C-alpha positions in Angstrom: 41.3 188.1 30.9 44.3 185.7 31.2 45.6 184.8 34.6 49.2 183.9 35.2 49.7 181.5 38.0 52.7 180.2 39.9 53.2 176.5 39.2 55.1 173.5 40.3 55.6 170.4 38.2 55.3 167.1 39.8 55.6 164.2 37.4 55.8 160.4 37.6 56.0 160.1 33.8 58.9 158.0 32.6 58.8 159.5 29.1 60.3 162.8 30.5 58.3 164.9 28.0 58.3 167.8 30.5 61.9 168.4 29.6 60.8 169.7 26.2 58.8 172.4 28.0 61.9 173.6 29.9 60.2 172.9 33.3 62.1 171.1 36.1 60.0 168.8 38.3 59.8 169.2 42.0 59.3 165.4 42.2 60.2 163.1 39.4 59.5 159.4 38.5 60.4 156.7 41.0 59.8 158.7 44.1 57.7 156.7 46.5 57.2 159.3 49.3 56.7 163.0 49.8 58.7 165.0 52.3 57.2 167.0 55.2 58.8 170.1 53.7 56.8 169.5 50.6 53.7 169.1 52.8 54.0 172.8 53.8 54.3 173.9 50.2 51.4 171.7 49.1 49.1 173.7 51.3 49.6 176.7 49.0 48.7 174.8 45.8 45.1 175.6 44.8 44.7 172.8 42.3 46.4 169.8 40.7 45.8 168.9 37.0 46.1 165.3 36.0 46.2 164.3 32.4 45.3 160.8 31.4 45.7 159.5 34.9 43.4 156.6 35.6 44.3 155.7 39.1 46.2 157.2 42.1 48.6 154.3 42.2 51.4 156.3 43.8 49.1 157.8 46.4 50.1 161.4 45.6 46.6 162.7 45.1 45.4 161.1 48.4 48.5 162.7 50.1 47.7 166.1 48.4 44.1 166.0 49.7 45.2 165.0 53.2 47.7 167.9 53.4 45.4 170.4 51.6 41.7 169.6 52.1 40.7 172.8 50.2 42.8 171.8 47.2 41.1 170.7 44.0 41.9 168.1 41.5 41.2 168.7 37.8 41.2 165.5 35.8 41.5 165.6 32.0 40.7 162.2 30.7 38.6 160.2 28.3 37.0 158.3 31.1 35.9 159.4 34.6 38.3 158.5 37.4 37.8 157.0 40.8 40.1 159.4 42.7 37.9 162.5 42.3 35.7 163.8 45.1 32.5 165.9 44.7 34.7 169.0 45.1 36.9 168.1 42.1 36.5 168.6 38.4 36.4 166.1 35.5 37.0 167.4 32.0 36.2 164.7 29.5 38.0 164.9 26.1 41.2 165.1 24.3 44.0 166.4 26.5 45.6 168.5 23.7 42.4 170.3 23.0 41.5 170.8 26.7 45.0 171.9 27.8 45.0 174.5 25.0 41.7 175.9 26.3 43.0 175.9 29.9 46.1 177.7 28.7 43.9 180.5 27.3 42.2 180.9 30.7 45.2 180.5 33.0 
């Protein structure tokens, strides 16, 4: 069974590759803070998927967890990351392979 989920795109990538998908980001590169209005929305986000993110340099993931303690982080990377808690998920491997598998599930 394939589930279809509502989604929001939050990106800090400078390459702007998300434009090729047709998605418009809620937050884009260069934004250093997150609004209180967004904090209300973030409580309804069940999970955040990070791809190739080694550190939470911008502080978004910490902010996400503070505003949504039940929220999960799913990290897709070649190496484990320090921003994950015991309630989060680490998927080790090639992002192109793993995201294709997630696409089939979600």
